[in-house]
TISEVEX-484611 format. One line per field, with one value per residue (C-alpha): residue number from 1; residue in three letters; z, y, x. Coordinates in nm, 3 decimals. Layout:
BEGIN
num <- c(NUM, ...);
residuo <- c(ala, ...);
c3 <- c(Z, ...);
c2 <- c(Y, ...);
c1 <- c(X, ...);
//
This chain:
BEGIN
num <- c(1, 2, 3, 4, 5, 6, 7, 8, 9, 10, 11, 12, 13, 14, 15, 16, 17, 18, 19, 20, 21, 22, 23, 24, 25, 26, 27, 28, 29, 30, 31, 32, 33, 34, 35, 36, 37, 38, 39, 40, 41, 42, 43, 44, 45, 46, 47, 48, 49, 50, 51, 52, 53, 54, 55, 56, 57, 58, 59, 60, 61, 62, 63, 64, 65, 66, 67, 68, 69, 70, 71, 72, 73, 74, 75, 76, 77, 78, 79, 80, 81, 82, 83, 84, 85, 86, 87, 88, 89, 90, 91, 92, 93, 94, 95, 96, 97, 98, 99, 100, 101, 102, 103, 104, 105, 106, 107, 108, 109, 110, 111, 112, 113, 114, 115, 116, 117, 118, 119, 120, 121, 122, 123, 124, 125, 126, 127, 128, 129, 130, 131, 132, 133, 134, 135, 136, 137, 138, 139, 140, 141, 142, 143, 144, 145, 146, 147, 148, 149, 150, 151, 152, 153, 154, 155, 156, 157, 158, 159, 160, 161, 162, 163, 164, 165, 166, 167, 168, 169, 170, 171, 172, 173, 174, 175, 176, 177, 178, 179, 180, 181, 182, 183, 184, 185, 186, 187, 188, 189, 190, 191, 192, 193, 194, 195, 196, 197, 198, 199, 200, 201, 202, 203, 204, 205, 206, 207, 208, 209, 210, 211, 212, 213, 214, 215, 216, 217, 218, 219, 220, 221, 222, 223, 224, 225, 226, 227, 228, 229, 230, 231, 232, 233, 234, 235, 236, 237, 238, 239, 240, 241, 242, 243, 244, 245, 246, 247, 248, 249, 250, 251, 252, 253, 254, 255, 256, 257, 258, 259, 260, 261, 262, 263, 264, 265, 266, 267, 268, 269, 270, 271, 272, 273, 274, 275, 276, 277, 278, 279, 280, 281, 282, 283, 284, 285, 286, 287, 288, 289, 290, 291, 292, 293, 294, 295, 296, 297, 298, 299, 300, 301, 302, 303, 304, 305, 306, 307, 308, 309, 310, 311, 312, 313, 314, 315, 316, 317, 318, 319, 320, 321, 322, 323, 324, 325, 326, 327, 328, 329, 330, 331, 332, 333, 334, 335, 336, 337, 338, 339, 340, 341, 342, 343, 344, 345, 346, 347, 348, 349, 350, 351, 352, 353, 354, 355, 356, 357, 358, 359, 360, 361, 362, 363, 364, 365, 366, 367, 368, 369, 370, 371, 372, 373, 374, 375, 376, 377, 378, 379, 380, 381, 382, 383, 384, 385, 386, 387, 388, 389, 390, 391, 392, 393, 394, 395, 396, 397, 398, 399, 400, 401, 402, 403, 404, 405, 406, 407, 408, 409, 410, 411, 412, 413, 414, 415, 416, 417, 418, 419, 420, 421, 422, 423, 424, 425, 426, 427, 428, 429, 430, 431, 432, 433, 434, 435, 436, 437, 438, 439, 440, 441);
residuo <- c(unk, unk, unk, unk, unk, unk, unk, unk, unk, unk, unk, unk, unk, unk, unk, unk, unk, unk, unk, unk, unk, unk, unk, unk, unk, unk, unk, unk, unk, unk, unk, unk, unk, unk, unk, unk, unk, unk, unk, unk, unk, unk, unk, unk, unk, unk, unk, unk, unk, unk, unk, unk, unk, unk, unk, unk, unk, unk, unk, unk, unk, unk, unk, unk, unk, unk, unk, unk, unk, unk, unk, unk, unk, unk, unk, unk, unk, unk, unk, unk, unk, unk, unk, unk, unk, unk, unk, unk, unk, unk, unk, unk, unk, unk, unk, unk, unk, unk, unk, unk, unk, unk, unk, unk, unk, unk, unk, unk, unk, unk, unk, unk, unk, unk, unk, unk, unk, unk, unk, unk, unk, unk, unk, unk, unk, unk, unk, unk, unk, unk, unk, unk, unk, unk, unk, unk, unk, unk, unk, unk, unk, unk, unk, unk, unk, unk, unk, unk, unk, unk, unk, unk, unk, unk, unk, unk, unk, unk, unk, unk, unk, unk, unk, unk, unk, unk, unk, unk, unk, unk, unk, unk, unk, unk, unk, unk, unk, unk, unk, unk, unk, unk, unk, unk, unk, unk, unk, unk, unk, unk, unk, unk, unk, unk, unk, unk, unk, unk, unk, unk, unk, unk, unk, unk, unk, unk, unk, unk, unk, unk, unk, unk, unk, unk, unk, unk, unk, unk, unk, unk, unk, unk, unk, unk, unk, unk, unk, unk, unk, unk, unk, unk, unk, unk, unk, unk, unk, unk, unk, unk, unk, unk, unk, unk, unk, unk, unk, unk, unk, unk, unk, unk, unk, unk, unk, unk, unk, unk, unk, unk, unk, unk, unk, unk, unk, unk, unk, unk, unk, unk, unk, unk, unk, unk, unk, unk, unk, unk, unk, unk, unk, unk, unk, unk, unk, unk, unk, unk, unk, unk, unk, unk, unk, unk, unk, unk, unk, unk, unk, unk, unk, unk, unk, unk, unk, unk, unk, unk, unk, unk, unk, unk, unk, unk, unk, unk, unk, unk, unk, unk, unk, unk, unk, unk, unk, unk, unk, unk, unk, unk, unk, unk, unk, unk, unk, unk, unk, unk, unk, unk, unk, unk, unk, unk, unk, unk, unk, unk, unk, unk, unk, unk, unk, unk, unk, unk, unk, unk, unk, unk, unk, unk, unk, unk, unk, unk, unk, unk, unk, unk, unk, unk, unk, unk, unk, unk, unk, unk, unk, unk, unk, unk, unk, unk, unk, unk, unk, unk, unk, unk, unk, unk, unk, unk, unk, unk, unk, unk, unk, unk, unk, unk, unk, unk, unk, unk, unk, unk, unk, unk, unk, unk, unk, unk, unk, unk, unk, unk, unk, unk, unk, unk, unk, unk, unk, unk, unk, unk, unk, unk, unk, unk, unk, unk, unk, unk, unk, unk, unk, unk, unk);
c3 <- c(0.360, 0.422, 0.156, 0.361, 0.268, 0.263, 0.538, 0.299, 0.456, 0.336, 0.230, 0.421, 0.441, 0.782, 0.801, 1.144, 0.997, 0.788, 1.113, 1.228, 0.997, 0.934, 1.284, 1.298, 0.972, 1.168, 1.457, 1.288, 1.130, 1.473, 1.646, 1.329, 1.249, 1.351, 1.560, 1.431, 1.703, 1.858, 1.634, 1.861, 1.552, 1.362, 0.973, 0.720, 0.434, 0.064, -0.165, -0.481, -0.684, -0.618, -0.466, -0.380, -0.042, 0.150, 0.260, 0.591, 0.772, 0.762, 0.725, 0.790, 0.854, 0.783, 0.894, 0.811, 1.012, 0.904, 1.142, 0.901, 1.162, 1.089, 1.287, 1.238, 1.311, 1.239, 1.258, 1.174, 1.121, 1.330, 1.386, 1.723, 1.710, 1.544, 1.775, 1.466, 1.692, 1.990, 1.747, 1.590, 1.900, 2.008, 1.672, 1.762, 2.092, 1.995, 1.742, 1.989, 2.302, 2.467, 2.681, 2.784, 2.997, 2.837, 3.035, 2.794, 2.491, 2.597, 2.655, 2.304, 2.120, 2.221, 2.136, 1.832, 1.605, 1.743, 1.657, 1.913, 1.924, 2.058, 2.385, 2.488, 2.386, 2.763, 2.908, 2.619, 2.692, 3.053, 3.037, 3.154, 2.891, 2.543, 2.649, 2.839, 2.557, 2.334, 2.554, 2.407, 2.028, 1.940, 1.583, 1.426, 1.380, 1.023, 0.927, 0.803, 1.079, 1.266, 1.044, 1.289, 1.040, 0.842, 1.101, 1.198, 0.846, 0.795, 1.131, 1.027, 0.712, 0.845, 1.092, 0.780, 0.432, 0.279, 0.498, 0.273, 0.337, 0.327, 0.355, 0.533, 0.496, 0.582, 0.300, 0.421, 0.481, 0.307, 0.006, 0.052, 0.389, 0.205, -0.049, 0.209, 0.340, 0.013, -0.031, 0.290, 0.191, -0.169, 0.024, 0.170, -0.182, -0.093, -0.451, -0.473, -0.145, -0.111, -0.031, 0.206, 0.055, 0.117, -0.148, -0.312, -0.333, 0.023, 0.167, -0.137, -0.104, 0.296, 0.229, -0.037, 0.217, 0.452, 0.209, 0.127, 0.529, 0.530, 0.225, 0.330, 0.379, 0.698, 0.732, 0.969, 1.231, 1.089, 1.265, 1.059, 1.188, 1.039, 1.087, 0.880, 0.930, 1.168, 1.270, 1.613, 1.931, 1.805, 1.957, 1.933, 1.622, 1.716, 1.666, 1.524, 1.621, 1.399, 1.423, 1.063, 1.113, 0.796, 0.944, 1.137, 0.802, 0.673, 0.951, 0.996, 0.597, 0.672, 0.951, 0.766, 0.456, 0.722, 0.823, 0.523, 0.360, 0.648, 0.702, 0.351, 0.308, 0.653, 0.523, 0.384, 0.023, -0.137, -0.459, -0.532, -0.606, -0.781, -0.801, -1.034, -0.829, -0.681, -0.857, -0.602, -0.467, -0.680, -0.981, -1.325, -1.467, -1.802, -1.769, -2.019, -2.361, -2.396, -2.722, -2.677, -2.900, -2.618, -2.322, -2.077, -1.764, -1.494, -1.214, -0.886, -0.688, -0.395, -0.322, -0.521, -0.875, -1.125, -1.465, -1.760, -2.045, -2.391, -2.508, -2.335, -2.168, -2.319, -2.153, -2.462, -2.716, -2.786, -2.625, -2.351, -2.349, -2.222, -1.935, -1.890, -1.597, -1.545, -1.233, -1.104, -1.256, -1.509, -1.810, -1.675, -1.628, -1.712, -2.044, -2.141, -2.050, -2.241, -2.567, -2.596, -2.492, -2.675, -2.862, -2.610, -2.409, -2.659, -2.665, -2.278, -2.297, -2.611, -2.389, -2.110, -2.326, -2.467, -2.182, -2.000, -2.289, -2.322, -2.656, -2.472, -2.255, -2.035, -1.621, -1.425, -1.361, -1.698, -1.801, -1.605, -1.777, -2.144, -1.983, -1.909, -2.245, -2.381, -2.211, -2.257, -2.674, -2.647, -2.830, -2.913, -2.602, -2.352, -2.122, -1.803, -1.594, -1.246, -1.034, -0.723, -0.617, -0.254, -0.030, -0.214, -0.026, -0.025, -0.153, -0.464, -0.524, -0.486, -0.722, -1.022, -0.965, -0.936, -1.298, -1.428, -1.371, -1.465, -1.785, -1.849, -1.877, -1.952, -1.869, -1.573, -1.328, -1.037, -1.078, -0.944, -1.052, -1.212, -1.245, -1.562, -1.474, -1.136, -1.332, -1.549, -1.245, -1.115, -1.459, -1.508, -1.158, -1.180, -1.520, -1.339, -1.083, -1.327, -1.516, -1.824, -2.042, -1.918, -2.044, -2.042, -2.222);
c2 <- c(-5.329, -4.981, -4.819, -4.713, -4.384, -4.260, -4.001, -3.700, -3.566, -3.254, -3.350, -3.164, -3.117, -3.126, -2.815, -2.944, -3.080, -2.815, -2.560, -2.735, -2.739, -2.381, -2.285, -2.519, -2.305, -1.992, -2.081, -2.184, -1.815, -1.664, -1.902, -1.815, -1.478, -1.265, -0.952, -0.621, -0.517, -0.197, 0.031, 0.330, 0.586, 0.540, 0.668, 0.681, 0.546, 0.657, 0.403, 0.253, -0.038, -0.228, -0.578, -0.709, -0.783, -0.570, -0.785, -0.926, -1.101, -0.909, -0.526, -0.147, 0.033, 0.428, 0.564, 0.916, 1.074, 1.396, 1.620, 1.490, 1.325, 1.040, 0.702, 0.394, 0.024, -0.252, -0.612, -0.973, -1.105, -1.393, -1.519, -1.349, -1.628, -1.371, -1.083, -0.836, -0.513, -0.599, -0.620, -0.289, -0.117, -0.285, -0.131, 0.235, 0.208, 0.135, 0.444, 0.686, 0.563, 0.462, 0.176, -0.057, -0.331, -0.669, -0.639, -0.318, -0.464, -0.743, -0.489, -0.310, -0.631, -0.586, -0.236, -0.067, 0.224, 0.520, 0.916, 1.036, 1.096, 0.840, 1.020, 0.974, 0.579, 0.463, 0.634, 0.598, 0.192, 0.192, 0.405, 0.266, 0.198, 0.302, 0.672, 0.737, 0.663, 0.878, 1.187, 1.122, 1.100, 1.468, 1.350, 1.177, 1.369, 1.364, 1.706, 1.733, 1.803, 1.501, 1.243, 0.981, 0.840, 0.761, 0.603, 0.373, 0.244, 0.222, -0.023, -0.199, -0.308, -0.363, -0.645, -0.770, -0.677, -0.821, -0.609, -0.466, -0.123, -0.013, 0.327, 0.404, 0.744, 0.926, 1.047, 1.456, 1.404, 1.638, 1.476, 1.683, 1.486, 1.185, 1.250, 1.342, 0.974, 0.812, 1.074, 0.860, 0.540, 0.622, 0.764, 0.360, 0.229, 0.128, 0.227, -0.033, -0.028, -0.060, 0.221, 0.116, 0.144, 0.020, -0.132, 0.144, -0.134, -0.243, 0.013, -0.025, -0.421, -0.389, -0.168, -0.399, -0.708, -0.469, -0.402, -0.784, -0.889, -0.608, -0.736, -1.132, -1.251, -1.481, -1.807, -1.832, -2.108, -2.326, -2.624, -2.854, -3.164, -3.489, -3.607, -3.656, -3.672, -3.905, -4.110, -4.092, -3.924, -3.604, -3.604, -3.303, -3.299, -3.427, -3.139, -3.191, -2.943, -2.884, -2.594, -2.453, -2.436, -2.229, -1.901, -2.013, -2.126, -1.797, -1.635, -1.886, -1.810, -1.424, -1.440, -1.675, -1.437, -1.156, -1.287, -1.369, -1.059, -0.824, -1.065, -0.990, -0.654, -0.501, -0.668, -0.340, -0.357, -0.212, -0.078, -0.119, 0.170, 0.163, 0.486, 0.535, 0.464, 0.786, 0.959, 0.921, 1.223, 1.408, 1.144, 1.308, 1.118, 1.221, 1.265, 1.025, 1.144, 1.203, 1.217, 1.520, 1.355, 1.145, 1.331, 1.434, 1.585, 1.615, 1.802, 1.816, 2.159, 2.272, 2.206, 1.897, 2.065, 1.898, 2.055, 1.939, 2.005, 1.774, 1.800, 1.927, 2.274, 2.447, 2.751, 2.898, 2.837, 3.133, 3.033, 2.753, 2.476, 2.604, 2.440, 2.270, 2.226, 1.881, 1.649, 1.307, 1.217, 0.948, 1.222, 1.422, 1.298, 0.917, 1.054, 1.212, 0.917, 0.695, 0.890, 0.921, 0.515, 0.387, 0.128, -0.036, -0.033, -0.178, -0.456, -0.550, -0.527, -0.774, -1.011, -1.008, -1.045, -1.375, -1.517, -1.459, -1.609, -1.909, -1.846, -1.795, -2.038, -1.927, -1.971, -1.662, -1.585, -1.577, -1.365, -1.070, -1.186, -1.108, -0.790, -0.667, -0.755, -0.572, -0.292, -0.327, -0.321, -0.029, 0.250, 0.501, 0.540, 0.851, 0.866, 1.019, 1.226, 1.310, 1.618, 1.790, 2.162, 2.255, 2.195, 1.874, 1.596, 1.258, 1.131, 1.313, 1.105, 0.767, 0.865, 0.973, 0.629, 0.436, 0.632, 0.499, 0.108, 0.182, 0.317, 0.042, 0.348, 0.141, 0.380, 0.699, 0.830, 1.050, 1.352, 1.676, 1.966, 2.219, 2.576, 2.643, 2.437, 2.648, 2.969, 2.810, 2.687, 3.083, 3.240, 2.976, 3.102, 3.444, 3.479, 3.246, 3.548, 3.846, 3.633, 3.578, 3.296, 3.145, 3.286, 3.104, 3.302);
c1 <- c(-6.057, -6.020, -5.741, -5.428, -5.331, -4.948, -4.865, -4.771, -4.436, -4.236, -3.866, -3.651, -3.248, -3.105, -2.849, -2.741, -2.418, -2.363, -2.400, -2.115, -1.891, -1.919, -1.851, -1.528, -1.418, -1.544, -1.345, -1.009, -1.052, -1.057, -0.815, -0.512, -0.612, -0.295, -0.346, -0.204, 0.035, 0.029, 0.175, 0.386, 0.278, -0.046, -0.054, -0.321, -0.119, -0.208, -0.413, -0.336, -0.415, -0.121, -0.233, 0.154, 0.150, 0.378, 0.712, 0.740, 1.057, 1.385, 1.299, 1.376, 1.044, 1.067, 0.773, 0.679, 0.393, 0.137, 0.361, 0.644, 0.812, 1.040, 1.054, 1.286, 1.239, 1.419, 1.258, 1.360, 0.992, 0.884, 1.241, 1.404, 1.698, 1.955, 1.850, 1.885, 1.742, 1.992, 2.286, 2.204, 2.179, 2.492, 2.653, 2.461, 2.621, 2.995, 2.963, 2.821, 2.997, 2.683, 2.643, 2.316, 2.310, 2.147, 1.814, 1.766, 1.914, 1.631, 1.370, 1.450, 1.403, 1.051, 0.973, 0.875, 0.919, 1.120, 1.181, 1.390, 1.825, 2.053, 2.107, 1.780, 1.761, 1.813, 1.561, 1.348, 1.405, 1.329, 1.024, 0.705, 0.456, 0.393, 0.233, 0.582, 0.812, 0.565, 0.673, 1.016, 0.972, 1.078, 1.195, 1.512, 1.772, 1.858, 2.048, 2.394, 2.550, 2.415, 2.225, 2.162, 1.908, 2.202, 2.378, 2.098, 2.017, 2.438, 2.446, 2.132, 2.303, 2.617, 2.460, 2.216, 2.326, 1.989, 1.782, 1.459, 1.361, 0.966, 0.894, 0.498, 0.404, 0.131, -0.097, -0.064, 0.323, 0.543, 0.700, 1.027, 1.073, 1.010, 1.284, 1.541, 1.461, 1.516, 1.818, 1.958, 1.892, 2.044, 2.356, 2.371, 2.322, 1.964, 1.847, 1.521, 1.251, 0.874, 0.640, 0.346, -0.018, -0.391, -0.565, -0.827, -1.096, -1.076, -1.366, -1.576, -1.594, -1.622, -1.957, -2.085, -2.045, -2.270, -2.522, -2.552, -2.553, -2.852, -3.047, -2.971, -3.313, -3.273, -3.524, -3.733, -3.791, -4.065, -4.291, -4.449, -4.722, -4.844, -5.156, -5.480, -5.896, -5.956, -6.283, -6.485, -6.292, -6.139, -5.761, -5.479, -5.278, -4.895, -4.664, -4.341, -4.125, -3.852, -3.604, -3.469, -3.088, -3.083, -3.057, -2.763, -2.577, -2.676, -2.519, -2.180, -2.122, -2.153, -1.911, -1.673, -1.711, -1.600, -1.304, -1.192, -1.210, -1.086, -0.748, -0.663, -0.748, -0.635, -0.295, -0.110, -0.001, 0.323, 0.459, 0.804, 1.046, 1.375, 1.568, 1.905, 2.209, 2.358, 2.674, 2.970, 3.114, 3.335, 3.239, 3.080, 2.823, 2.616, 2.301, 2.098, 1.987, 1.586, 1.423, 1.215, 0.969, 0.905, 0.971, 0.677, 0.715, 0.456, 0.490, 0.312, 0.244, 0.077, -0.300, -0.319, -0.254, -0.110, 0.114, 0.271, 0.465, 0.607, 0.975, 1.258, 1.299, 1.560, 1.696, 1.890, 1.588, 1.407, 1.124, 0.993, 0.711, 0.388, 0.298, -0.062, -0.252, -0.447, -0.570, -0.571, -0.909, -0.971, -1.025, -0.719, -0.377, -0.479, -0.604, -0.320, -0.083, -0.307, -0.340, 0.070, 0.096, -0.190, 0.012, 0.178, -0.128, -0.308, -0.044, -0.078, -0.514, -0.495, -0.238, -0.454, -0.756, -0.564, -0.503, -0.866, -1.021, -0.780, -0.621, -0.308, -0.211, 0.052, 0.118, 0.046, 0.353, 0.495, 0.234, 0.399, 0.720, 0.557, 0.446, 0.789, 0.927, 0.644, 0.747, 1.143, 1.092, 0.883, 1.027, 0.718, 0.551, 0.658, 0.901, 0.817, 0.958, 0.811, 0.886, 0.761, 0.757, 0.775, 0.483, 0.318, 0.180, 0.337, -0.007, 0.023, 0.347, 0.207, -0.076, 0.089, 0.323, -0.003, -0.148, 0.200, 0.069, -0.272, -0.152, 0.141, 0.370, 0.712, 0.950, 0.938, 1.157, 1.134, 1.368, 1.442, 1.280, 1.547, 1.566, 1.423, 1.106, 1.055, 1.073, 0.798, 0.596, 0.608, 0.543, 0.236, 0.100, 0.173, -0.021, -0.309, -0.328, -0.328, -0.649, -0.448, -0.274, 0.022, 0.367, 0.707, 0.878);
//
């Protein structure tokens, strides 16, 4: 009796169900993705290491574009039941003696940011399309004689006192304009707000994903057949055509990864800023005493230049501190800050390491609480005072605040530059122009 040979077969995994699953997930991501609404003004926000999502819901958004023009917007998030915008417009209409129809109130609720005097609001609302409305955006008055930005903020906070505030500035905007906007906020007792930024690593990760896609070796469609030796009449070999679905799984996986990453990185991030309460008119307040051994002054100047000095600039002293120049690199201002904050920085690094290794088992939110406690108890690190001269880009201010977070500085404040320091800066650049060392005597 002839020996029966078992037919050899190559084991394979049918990837078709996996393709179905991935395309269901892909469809889900595509349908649930929210498209960013078209904005009336486009700005290139500076980047930072902050991964805190930008606040949503009820908020006032102040946009400063590259031409230093301020735009105002107030939104109620996804909740339109309270008609926040219409009620704010009603407050403005009552204050300025304007009249709007109910149809204009309804239409105003669906519009975006604007930058124009209130006298042109009605024409702006009734304009045909965003392009026509853009022609009305000549600038929102915010001078001392007609501070309409102040009235918009006050009216918004009257309608809903808990409205949050976010500032979205272009990287090339003049910091003086941003500072003026902050002054108006403080005049309305808004001392806590968020700065909108982009995540620094977003572009790098996107590039890595692109390289990954290029390097990916997609599987080929293969054909496999059976049959062995036959005796007698030669028959055509039967081919069993099999479509390898592995490339489809690869493609679907890449698409899902793309949607996940772009949906995460396309969402703006924010840096939370807290300013000290502004003194009331006529109120006399004493400046807090600062230990001159811990004081570190960082002065931002034009052309992205950074000056600094340690101690206090006492105009009655025989000589003033010497200004030194650095930059925003890791070997620049960051090294200066780390050298003066090495004790606290080492403590926070040790805390992160213990949590990572499992030596310290605490929830993620408790880690931030422990870090805040370390910063509160710090009495040796520097007290950094950040100041700016004229023609400083908004990006530079965000960069220096970013350095405070990177180096774990416990105490810093953004303050106005004084007359003595302005003179020191002038002397520094005058000495530089002469080709000699700076003198602040």
